[in-house]
Steps between C-alpha positions, in 0.01 A plus 500: 500500500753559779416752772814701418392537141147613594645747750731638235212554257294679774792731582545577131129578449494719814809693375331561164177617663686728739695653209184562298319668793808708576509623141128584514541692822801689376329607181185589691290254294362383831504676837643364817214434739674680790567803281139520387376469859727767636415743212129469544371709785161430654220685319405679817855638534509619139158660540603678818806638328301621202235658726753722664657604165449807283335271241208435742456852631158591360518841675813615324502762227615230253151352530291807601626770267174489302260544793399846386463421134157509337467126427705395804687241307873439422543590125645241266828695469562452870307175574780271387713571806248650745264203513506122468215495251686752277815285505302190406330700228852595368596130510185415297368279778149656469481403132607838363816574302843434663724800584208739501258608768143533364297581812521724806536345846325540828673733745676319785543181293851435642780287356400158637617143459326451165696788346824305518384138529315425177529303178651787303784562743574130529578469125621850417857533378520873408391845617444792272635841619374856426782548253346220292783258580401152606735334750539131596373454853470211752143442614576623857588844377232534229246672723772713668638634165153539351395753760830640628617624153357851499258631238739664256828406343771756437483416135223383262238662723312829566831683569618459141149550359445831683845640414476405130725731295506781758852644544662409839470853651178609335158527671203372302133422549447147628825462685472389862623270769487127415467300821676162518287440808605344829708193591609416147748255660474229232600755235773642729640156577524408132657832401569543127356157425148635570584864411313633803686831528556761235828397336692771315622441148858397470525373857528144623297378801518220751271198465345302781653541846753230576468431870633202699377140452179445693396864496438554125122479461203670667402194704858428606513841670132562597255272658218483238232506772621747762704698244773540766843339465482126429628262762761498639449874471791725589723194546503472125628861473752443781672226296672787313387811689565470872366853561141397399303402804170686462320732262626740363853362542498417128575867453838446664633266229761623265539297177731723295851651518390788276381846602176508299373833627840680484496626862849362572379235752599150385384332828135600519236234444356443150173644630675836560666485157168456329321746729769753430440469126121536539550814702736642229253405231214688674727804532588477130135474398416803712794699360408408144132596556597848603768557235347333194129454564479830689255348747633352830400141575459315829457132594276337752473121565121522449296573194552707285865444594634802301346836565551867401706626796392867465670619816804267457487366854506133396157426655167476322293781641139590432457612141803324371356256244658223298803603289425583135817654355670177403771440243607155376825527692310560825250218429779241463675611813180512705404151383838355610483680836161349579597157369811472713374667816179295528650161406771487769758513223790498749424140597318354191750617237748762622716505183200555268367766740827690505529488123147640452550780755844610376386496137192706590709766675748505212227542244342795695848657518535477123196729479590724785863601560418618850453142622820375658630160395671358809770232476246220461630147463262337249514130551 
């Protein structure tokens, strides 16, 4: 065979091989060696990041809140997210039922590597939310959504069960604050798809928060080990938001042309729009409590959150216990207030947050004509 013919055959084979490998790389059936190498940090660096994160802080209240309890253990209802052993119990990795925590956990058992890097997470494709809805999820966000989803959904949970058939403005035995819990960011991000907030009948609500490409998922925005912004950090934000150079510059971003909170300012950041609505919702809840429940209410960021504000000074003083004069209308509004305010709703799903807050104020106003309805712009 002539050399030119052999050379032609070799060139043809090489072209075919190159095309096949290119297809495999483009479809992510195989990974480019250089990409894999750059993505994989040294174990020591990942460990150092984790050790300085909130997930590793064994002295924090998140892992020490049960120090004074009789058995000095994290109860099963809390262990799923406040201990690695509890999360693995929920995943069924200890041989118990999946999606249930059967045993208490040791205090100080932080969220370590094994909580996120395990056989369940590697193969999981869905996450179940407090509303009962099960959402498709990539494996890298399964542990994030499993814990950062809150403990109650706005529907299909204790809120509806407690209210039952009680009339909206009536007080009844058994009514009380239903706490969505803290950092329900997964539920907030997914909006109406997970039904995290209390959604009023006849209203439509935003689904998951559509952000820009490359900043859509938990791990695209947050480093999963340090929990801070993922590399390249603020440079990612600056692609679209030049004003963001350090924390809390995210609060300077404006993502809407609408005046959500009705204050007439169409240039203020989205943070101020949502914060303006939360302030107006608190004021509406307080007004309603005095006019309809005949018992002033106050709010504090710490347990019991809502208290009987006997002297109406807005501060929980000695002798002012947890609030007891609830009506269904107040319960729904209080749930949405806590859900939005403790899940950074302004950044994780501002449209859904604005809808929940505006609808809560409007519902309170339908029971109390003294509550002013500003010129809100419901998105």
